[in-house]
TISE-340087 format. One line per field, with one value per residue: residue number from 1; residue in one letter; x, y, z of N, C-alpha, C, O, CB in turn. Coordinates in Angstrom, 2 decimals, padded with zeros to 5 digits, always signed. Glycine has a CB too. Example, Ala and Ser with C-alpha at 12.3 -4.5 7.8 and 13.67 -1.06 7.14 Angstrom:
2
num c(1  2)
residuo c(A  S)
n_X c(+013.19  +012.85)
n_Y c(-005.69  -002.25)
n_Z c(+007.80  +007.08)
ca_X c(+012.30  +013.67)
ca_Y c(-004.50  -001.06)
ca_Z c(+007.80  +007.14)
c_X c(+013.20  +012.90)
c_Y c(-003.30  +000.03)
c_Z c(+007.80  +007.87)
o_X c(+014.24  +013.41)
o_Y c(-003.32  +001.14)
o_Z c(+008.46  +008.04)
cb_X c(+011.31  +014.08)
cb_Y c(-004.47  -000.60)
cb_Z c(+009.05  +005.72)
REM end
This chain:
93
num c(1  2  3  4  5  6  7  8  9  10  11  12  13  14  15  16  17  18  19  20  21  22  23  24  25  26  27  28  29  30  31  32  33  34  35  36  37  38  39  40  41  42  43  44  45  46  47  48  49  50  51  52  53  54  55  56  57  58  59  60  61  62  63  64  65  66  67  68  69  70  71  72  73  74  75  76  77  78  79  80  81  82  83  84  85  86  87  88  89  90  91  92  93)
residuo c(M  P  A  P  I  Y  T  D  R  N  H  L  P  L  Q  A  E  F  D  K  L  W  V  V  C  M  Q  L  R  E  Y  A  P  S  E  L  S  N  Q  L  E  A  A  F  T  D  L  Q  A  A  T  R  A  N  L  P  I  T  K  G  L  T  Q  I  G  Y  G  I  S  K  A  K  K  A  V  A  C  D  T  A  I  A  I  I  R  Q  I  K  A  L  K  A  W)
n_X c(+013.07  +013.61  +012.85  +010.47  +011.46  +010.82  +010.38  +009.41  +009.35  +007.58  +005.68  +002.80  +002.16  -000.42  -002.89  -005.62  -006.17  -005.68  -007.75  -009.91  -009.32  -009.72  -012.47  -013.41  -012.41  -013.98  -016.47  -016.12  -016.26  -018.79  -019.02  -016.86  -015.40  -014.87  -012.16  -010.67  -011.35  -010.26  -007.56  -007.24  -007.60  -005.34  -003.39  -003.80  -003.18  -000.47  +000.43  -000.05  +001.74  +004.10  +004.30  +004.85  +007.09  +009.95  +012.55  +015.76  +017.30  +020.32  +022.74  +025.86  +027.29  +025.18  +021.91  +019.06  +016.40  +013.48  +012.52  +010.71  +010.71  +011.08  +011.02  +009.68  +007.26  +006.42  +006.16  +004.10  +002.04  +001.75  +000.87  -001.65  -003.01  -003.06  -004.77  -007.11  -007.62  -008.18  -010.56  -012.10  -012.13  -013.87  -016.81  -019.22  -018.98)
n_Y c(-001.32  -003.91  -004.25  -006.61  -009.74  -011.70  -015.04  -015.95  -014.88  -012.10  -012.05  -010.85  -008.94  -008.21  -008.78  -008.81  -006.15  -004.86  -005.94  -004.70  -002.04  -002.13  -002.57  -000.11  +001.54  +000.75  +001.59  +004.32  +004.97  +005.68  +008.32  +009.75  +011.46  +009.82  +009.96  +010.49  +008.20  +006.18  +006.88  +006.48  +003.69  +002.85  +003.87  +002.32  -000.18  +000.22  +000.65  -001.85  -003.35  -002.14  -002.94  -005.60  -008.22  -008.05  -007.21  -008.28  -009.52  -009.65  -011.25  -010.88  -012.80  -014.34  -014.83  -014.11  -013.70  -011.82  -008.39  -005.26  -002.32  +000.70  +003.25  +003.09  +002.22  +004.41  +006.45  +005.41  +005.28  +008.04  +009.01  +007.68  +008.75  +011.44  +011.40  +010.50  +012.65  +014.63  +013.64  +013.87  +016.60  +017.45  +019.28  +017.98  +016.06)
n_Z c(+017.61  +015.45  +011.89  +010.62  +009.25  +006.46  +005.39  +002.99  -000.38  -001.80  +000.17  +001.64  +004.20  +006.60  +005.18  +005.68  +006.41  +003.96  +002.50  +003.77  +003.06  +000.29  +000.18  +001.26  -000.69  -002.89  -001.96  -001.91  -004.56  -005.31  -004.48  -005.38  -008.23  -011.39  -012.30  -009.94  -008.43  -010.01  -009.83  -007.06  -006.89  -008.36  -006.71  -004.39  -005.44  -006.01  -003.42  -002.32  -003.81  -002.94  -000.30  -000.28  +000.55  -000.88  -000.83  -000.62  +002.31  +003.92  +005.98  +006.76  +004.37  +003.76  +002.69  +004.49  +004.38  +003.37  +003.09  +003.53  +001.59  +003.17  +002.08  -000.39  +000.55  +002.14  +000.19  -001.41  +000.50  +001.11  -001.37  -001.65  +000.58  -000.08  -002.27  -001.10  +000.61  -001.31  -002.34  -000.09  +000.16  -001.76  -002.72  -002.67  -000.76)
ca_X c(+012.59  +013.99  +011.77  +010.29  +012.09  +009.93  +011.10  +008.83  +009.37  +006.26  +004.73  +002.00  +001.64  -001.68  -003.82  -006.97  -006.29  -005.80  -009.12  -010.74  -009.02  -010.39  -013.94  -013.58  -012.14  -015.18  -017.55  -015.83  -016.52  -020.10  -018.97  -015.74  -015.40  -014.19  -010.77  -010.11  -011.48  -009.24  -006.26  -007.21  -007.38  -004.00  -002.58  -003.90  -002.39  +000.96  +000.69  -000.02  +003.01  +005.21  +004.35  +005.27  +008.44  +010.77  +013.90  +016.58  +018.01  +021.49  +023.50  +027.12  +027.19  +024.09  +020.54  +018.28  +014.97  +013.06  +011.91  +009.90  +011.39  +010.32  +010.87  +008.59  +005.98  +006.07  +005.74  +002.77  +001.04  +001.50  +000.03  -003.03  -003.55  -003.34  -005.96  -008.26  -007.84  -008.83  -011.93  -012.80  -012.27  -014.94  -017.93  -020.36  -018.74)
ca_Y c(-002.63  -004.14  -004.59  -008.06  -010.43  -012.79  -016.13  -016.10  -013.72  -011.67  -012.20  -009.64  -008.86  -007.40  -009.00  -008.43  -004.69  -004.54  -006.29  -003.58  -000.86  -002.28  -002.38  +001.32  +002.12  +000.51  +002.43  +005.74  +005.13  +006.33  +009.73  +010.44  +011.38  +008.61  +010.19  +010.30  +006.81  +005.42  +007.18  +005.82  +002.25  +002.68  +004.09  +001.13  -001.26  +000.58  +000.44  -003.29  -003.80  -001.60  -003.62  -007.00  -008.47  -008.36  -006.69  -009.35  -009.17  -010.51  -011.17  -011.31  -013.16  -015.26  -014.23  -014.69  -013.53  -010.68  -007.32  -004.27  -001.02  +001.71  +004.43  +002.80  +002.16  +005.76  +007.18  +004.87  +005.73  +009.46  +009.15  +007.26  +009.71  +012.70  +011.21  +010.45  +014.04  +015.29  +013.19  +014.47  +018.05  +017.76  +019.95  +017.02  +015.19)
ca_Z c(+017.25  +014.05  +010.99  +010.47  +008.12  +006.00  +004.71  +001.69  -001.24  -002.20  +001.26  +001.89  +005.57  +006.79  +004.08  +006.16  +006.35  +002.55  +002.06  +004.25  +002.21  -000.98  +000.44  +001.40  -002.03  -003.67  -001.39  -002.30  -006.01  -005.42  -004.15  -006.05  -009.66  -011.90  -012.36  -008.59  -008.00  -010.74  -009.20  -005.77  -007.09  -008.78  -005.52  -003.51  -006.05  -005.81  -001.99  -002.07  -004.40  -002.14  +001.01  -000.47  +000.96  -002.04  -000.64  +000.03  +003.58  +004.11  +007.22  +006.27  +002.96  +003.67  +002.59  +005.61  +004.14  +002.58  +003.85  +002.82  +001.49  +003.85  +001.26  -001.34  +001.30  +002.53  -000.99  -001.78  +001.51  +000.89  -002.59  -001.35  +001.55  -000.79  -003.14  -000.18  +001.02  -002.42  -002.38  +001.10  -000.07  -002.73  -002.10  -002.54  +000.38)
c_X c(+012.91  +012.78  +011.67  +010.96  +011.21  +010.71  +010.64  +008.93  +007.90  +005.24  +004.08  +001.51  +000.35  -002.69  -005.24  -007.19  -006.34  -007.20  -010.11  -010.56  -009.72  -011.90  -014.21  -013.38  -013.38  -016.35  -017.36  -016.14  -017.89  -019.97  -017.87  -015.93  -014.59  -012.68  -010.10  -010.23  -010.50  -007.88  -006.11  -006.98  -005.94  -003.07  -002.62  -003.12  -000.92  +001.30  +000.82  +001.30  +004.20  +005.31  +004.58  +006.74  +009.26  +012.24  +014.75  +017.35  +019.14  +022.12  +024.87  +027.01  +025.98  +022.75  +019.68  +016.78  +014.73  +012.38  +011.15  +010.70  +010.56  +010.10  +009.77  +007.26  +005.54  +005.57  +004.30  +001.73  +000.75  +000.63  -001.39  -003.69  -003.92  -004.62  -007.20  -008.60  -008.51  -010.28  -012.73  -013.02  -013.29  -016.15  -019.15  -020.18  -019.49)
c_Y c(-002.83  -004.53  -006.09  -008.56  -011.63  -013.79  -016.28  -014.77  -013.40  -011.90  -010.87  -009.67  -008.02  -007.56  -008.60  -006.94  -004.22  -004.88  -005.19  -002.34  -000.95  -002.11  -000.84  +002.00  +001.92  +001.34  +003.91  +005.99  +005.85  +007.85  +010.45  +010.45  +010.24  +008.79  +009.94  +008.86  +005.93  +005.63  +006.53  +004.32  +001.98  +002.91  +002.90  -000.06  -001.03  +000.31  -001.07  -003.84  -003.37  -002.35  -005.12  -007.12  -008.97  -007.93  -007.78  -008.79  -010.19  -010.24  -011.73  -011.59  -014.06  -014.47  -014.94  -014.49  -012.33  -009.63  -006.36  -002.97  +000.05  +002.94  +004.22  +002.78  +003.54  +006.55  +006.69  +005.28  +007.21  +009.75  +008.81  +008.23  +010.97  +012.57  +011.17  +011.82  +014.85  +014.88  +013.80  +015.96  +018.41  +018.39  +019.01  +016.08  +015.64)
c_Z c(+015.79  +013.21  +010.87  +009.19  +007.77  +005.22  +003.30  +000.88  -001.64  -001.07  +001.51  +003.31  +005.61  +005.67  +004.46  +006.05  +004.86  +002.01  +002.52  +003.42  +000.88  -000.89  +000.52  +000.04  -002.95  -003.23  -001.83  -003.77  -006.25  -005.25  -004.94  -007.54  -010.18  -011.97  -010.99  -008.12  -008.76  -010.15  -007.83  -005.91  -007.49  -007.55  -004.55  -004.15  -005.89  -004.34  -001.69  -002.67  -003.51  -000.80  +000.90  -000.11  -000.23  -001.89  +000.05  +001.21  +003.74  +005.46  +006.88  +004.80  +002.73  +003.62  +003.64  +005.37  +003.31  +003.45  +002.95  +002.77  +002.17  +002.97  +000.23  -000.64  +001.71  +001.33  -001.40  -000.77  +001.36  -000.29  -002.28  -000.41  +000.85  -001.67  -002.25  +000.30  -000.06  -002.54  -001.25  +000.89  -001.07  -002.05  -001.86  -001.33  +001.51)
o_X c(+012.52  +011.80  +012.68  +011.01  +010.90  +011.62  +011.43  +008.63  +007.08  +004.04  +004.76  +000.53  +000.09  -003.29  -005.98  -008.26  -007.02  -007.74  -011.01  -011.52  -010.26  -012.52  -015.14  -014.11  -013.76  -017.15  -018.33  -016.27  -018.09  -020.75  -017.96  -016.56  -013.70  -011.96  -009.09  -009.32  -009.96  -007.12  -005.02  -006.24  -005.34  -002.08  -001.60  -002.49  -000.17  +002.38  +001.67  +001.90  +005.17  +006.40  +004.52  +007.54  +009.27  +013.07  +014.47  +017.96  +018.93  +022.03  +025.01  +026.65  +025.76  +022.51  +019.57  +015.96  +015.63  +011.73  +010.98  +011.30  +009.42  +009.08  +008.98  +006.26  +004.34  +004.60  +003.43  +000.62  -000.41  -000.24  -002.28  -004.88  -004.98  -005.42  -008.24  -009.79  -009.35  -011.15  -013.88  -013.99  -013.59  -016.47  -019.97  -021.12  -019.42)
o_Y c(-002.01  -005.08  -006.78  -007.86  -012.46  -013.44  -016.69  -013.70  -014.31  -011.94  -009.86  -010.36  -007.21  -006.58  -008.09  -006.50  -003.24  -004.17  -004.80  -001.64  +000.05  -001.57  -000.35  +002.93  +002.83  +001.77  +004.63  +007.15  +006.52  +008.59  +011.66  +009.53  +009.74  +007.83  +009.25  +008.35  +004.99  +004.68  +006.08  +003.73  +001.00  +002.21  +002.53  -000.85  -001.98  -000.21  -001.50  -004.73  -004.11  -002.36  -005.83  -006.23  -010.16  -008.26  -008.14  -007.73  -011.40  -009.14  -012.95  -010.69  -014.51  -013.56  -016.17  -015.05  -011.84  -009.97  -006.62  -002.57  +000.29  +003.61  +005.14  +003.26  +003.83  +007.29  +007.51  +005.61  +007.60  +010.61  +009.59  +008.51  +011.54  +013.50  +011.74  +012.15  +015.69  +015.72  +014.20  +016.52  +019.60  +018.04  +019.25  +015.38  +015.03)
o_Z c(+014.96  +013.73  +010.99  +008.18  +008.62  +004.47  +002.45  +001.41  -001.80  -001.34  +001.59  +003.61  +004.71  +005.24  +003.62  +005.65  +004.58  +001.16  +001.78  +003.11  +000.38  -001.80  -000.11  -000.32  -003.68  -004.06  -002.08  -004.17  -007.26  -005.84  -005.15  -008.08  -009.48  -011.71  -010.91  -007.47  -008.17  -009.98  -007.46  -005.12  -007.03  -007.39  -003.96  -003.44  -005.65  -004.06  -000.92  -002.08  -003.35  -000.22  +001.90  -000.42  -000.54  -002.73  +001.19  +001.12  +003.70  +006.00  +006.74  +004.04  +001.60  +004.42  +003.67  +006.10  +002.63  +004.43  +001.76  +003.77  +001.76  +003.11  +000.01  -001.17  +001.63  +001.48  -001.70  -001.17  +001.47  -000.24  -002.62  -000.58  +001.11  -001.79  -002.61  +000.40  +000.26  -002.81  -001.43  +001.40  -001.22  -000.91  -000.98  -000.94  +002.58)
cb_X c(+011.09  +015.07  +011.96  +008.79  +013.57  +008.78  +010.91  +007.37  +010.29  +005.83  +005.42  +000.81  +002.70  -001.34  -003.79  -007.19  -005.08  -004.74  -009.55  -010.42  -007.51  -010.07  -014.42  -012.60  -010.84  -015.54  -017.55  -014.35  -016.52  -021.08  -018.74  -014.40  -014.91  -014.73  -010.52  -010.80  -012.92  -009.23  -006.09  -008.50  -008.34  -003.68  -003.04  -005.42  -002.73  +001.24  -000.46  -001.30  +003.16  +005.01  +003.05  +005.01  +008.48  +010.19  +013.89  +017.58  +017.01  +022.52  +022.80  +027.62  +028.48  +024.14  +019.90  +018.69  +014.19  +012.14  +012.95  +008.49  +011.64  +011.02  +012.18  +008.81  +006.11  +007.26  +006.78  +002.80  +001.54  +002.77  +000.55  -003.05  -002.56  -002.10  -005.85  -007.96  -006.54  -008.11  -011.99  -011.98  -011.00  -015.36  -018.33  -020.52  -017.33)
cb_Y c(-002.80  -005.23  -003.95  -008.42  -010.88  -012.25  -017.45  -016.55  -013.97  -012.40  -012.73  -009.53  -008.25  -005.91  -010.47  -008.88  -004.01  -005.29  -007.71  -003.27  -000.73  -003.60  -003.14  +001.89  +001.45  -000.93  +002.31  +006.09  +003.71  +005.75  +009.90  +009.79  +012.63  +008.25  +011.59  +011.22  +006.32  +005.82  +008.69  +006.08  +001.69  +003.64  +005.34  +000.75  -001.38  +002.10  +001.07  -004.01  -003.22  -000.07  -003.38  -007.49  -009.48  -007.70  -005.37  -009.99  -009.19  -010.29  -011.96  -012.52  -013.86  -016.26  -014.39  -014.03  -013.42  -011.13  -006.58  -004.05  -000.64  +002.10  +004.77  +001.47  +001.27  +006.45  +006.97  +003.33  +005.46  +010.16  +008.26  +005.85  +010.01  +013.10  +009.88  +009.55  +014.68  +015.00  +011.68  +014.24  +018.61  +016.49  +021.13  +016.18  +015.11)
cb_Z c(+017.53  +013.96  +009.63  +010.46  +008.45  +005.14  +005.44  +001.82  -002.51  -003.47  +002.54  +000.90  +006.51  +006.92  +003.65  +007.61  +007.11  +001.75  +002.65  +005.70  +001.99  -001.55  +001.83  +002.46  -002.69  -003.61  +000.21  -002.02  -006.73  -004.36  -002.64  -005.69  -010.23  -013.29  -012.85  -007.61  -008.22  -012.20  -009.06  -005.01  -008.16  -009.97  -004.81  -003.27  -007.52  -006.20  -001.13  -002.69  -005.84  -001.89  +001.77  -001.95  +002.10  -003.25  +000.21  -000.99  +004.86  +002.98  +008.42  +007.02  +002.49  +004.89  +001.10  +006.98  +005.42  +001.46  +004.64  +003.51  +000.01  +005.13  +000.57  -002.04  +002.55  +003.18  -002.16  -001.89  +002.95  +000.73  -003.73  -000.74  +002.68  -001.68  -004.00  +001.01  +001.39  -003.70  -002.30  +002.42  -000.50  -003.49  -002.95  -003.84  +000.74)
REM end
């Protein structure tokens, strides 16, 4: 299945899911040290930036829309998951 192509630049798919992630991030602030919670917020911000449709997609010589870089998205997801795992590994959890 081909990746979706968006007509608008900076389109953020799955906005509702990002809103849920931010709620969870704010709830984790109570349990995580400030350093980890700051890193988690930065990772979520990077993830949100990585999943915006900014990559121009062309067909022949014509630009047909914008897409998402899978590599940037994968790196941002791995970073956020690693920080969440560190929070989970805390003894106070």
